[in-house]
Structure formats: C-alpha cells, structure tokens
N, C-alpha and C positions, 0 to 999 in steps of 0.2 A: 504494500500500500504506500504510494508516494504522492498521491493527490492531496493537496492542501485541504480541500473541502472535506474529503473523507477522513483525514486525520482529525480535523477540528470537530466533525460530527461525532467521532468516537470519543474524543476528549469530553465534549459536552454530555454525551450519553453516560459517561462514568459518573458525573455529578447528578444528572437528572434521575438516573436509575439506581443510584447508590451502588454502583458496580465498580469498585476500585480496581478489579482485575483488568478492566478495559484500558487502564493507563500503562500497563507493564511494557507494551511494545511501542509506545508513542514517544518516549523521552530519549533525547540524545545524551551521550556520555558527558558532553560539555554544556548541558542545558543550564540556563540561568533564569530564575524566577524572582521577580520583585513583587511582594504582596502589598495589599492596601493598608496594612497596619502592622505594628503600632506606629503612632505619630513619632517623629514628623516624616520619616522617609519610608516606612514599611520595612518588612523583613526581607531578607535575601536568602534564597536557597540556591546552592550551586552543585552541579553534577547530578548524575542519574539518581543516586541513592537518596539525596536530600529532597530532590523534586518529587520523586515517587512517594516517599514517606509522607511528605507534606500534603501532596494532592490526595493521596489515599486517605489521610486523616480527615481532610475537608469533605471528601466524597462520602464518608461514613459518619460524619458528625450528626448525631440524632437531633440536636437542638436547632438546626438550621435547614432550610430548603432552598435550593437554587432554581431559578427560572431563567431561561435564555430569552431575551427580548428581541435580539436581532444579531445576525452574523453577516459580515461583509468579507469577501475573499478577493484578494488581488495578487495573483501569482503565488509567491511563497509567504505571503503575509495575510493575516486575518485580524479582524476587529470583532470582538465578542462583547455585546452589550448585555448585561445580566442584572438580576435582582436577587437579593438574599432576604428571606423572611424567616421568622421564628424568634429565637432568643435575640438576634440582631435583625435589624431591618434597614437595608440601604441598597443603593444601586451602584453599579460600577461598570468598568470596561477593562477588557484585557487586550493588549496589543501583542499578537502572537507572530512568531516567525518559525517557519518549517524548512528544514534542509534534509534532503535524501530520505524523506518519509518520517522524520523525527522532529519533535518540537525542540528547538534550540534556544528559544527566548519567549518569555511570557512576562509582560510588564502589566501589573494590575493597578488600577486607579479607582478609588471609590468616593462616593458622596456619603460619608459617614455622618451620623448625627453629632 
C-alpha cells in the first residue's frame, strides 16, 4: 500500500474503530509526530516505537472519541480535520506526510479550551 489516501484512510480507521493494530504497518522508522498538547508546543514522538505506542494509546483511550470532519490529499501530503469528544472536547488538524507507503510526519494542531 503506497497510496497516500489509502494510508490516511487506514490511519483514521484505527482511531474511529478503536483498532490500534491498523497502525502497525503505517509508520516509518524515522517518523516524527508533534501533538496538540501540552502547552505551549505539544509533545514530540520520534521513531517507529514512540509513534506507534503513542497513537495506539490514543486509539484505545476509552474517555475520548475521534470524529474525522474532512480529509484533503495532495500527493504525499494530507490534511486531516478532526474533532475529539468525551473527557476532552476540541477540534484540530493534522498535517501528514507519507513516503514509500509510510507516515513520516504528523504535525497536530488543536483548538483547545
């Protein structure tokens, strides 16, 4: 699977379906993820293991629910607009980059209360 849209669809499905196993084959060894919190700059996960563990934790977190509002794909890049509800309620966007069928970058920005 090398198509950016297919990679992003599977990534989103992992969160929507609470299926963390869907993330296993999507992450590059050199992936970098910047999260929406804590203030002021968010957290940073680097490498396959940190990104996988972090995303799997979010995908299975019982106190929150993810909704995808919109996805735009342009070549190797994607913009995912999303909403979290539950223990936290806010909207955000991820700027994603895919290379050779793997996510190499995910920059998250949120409108936190």
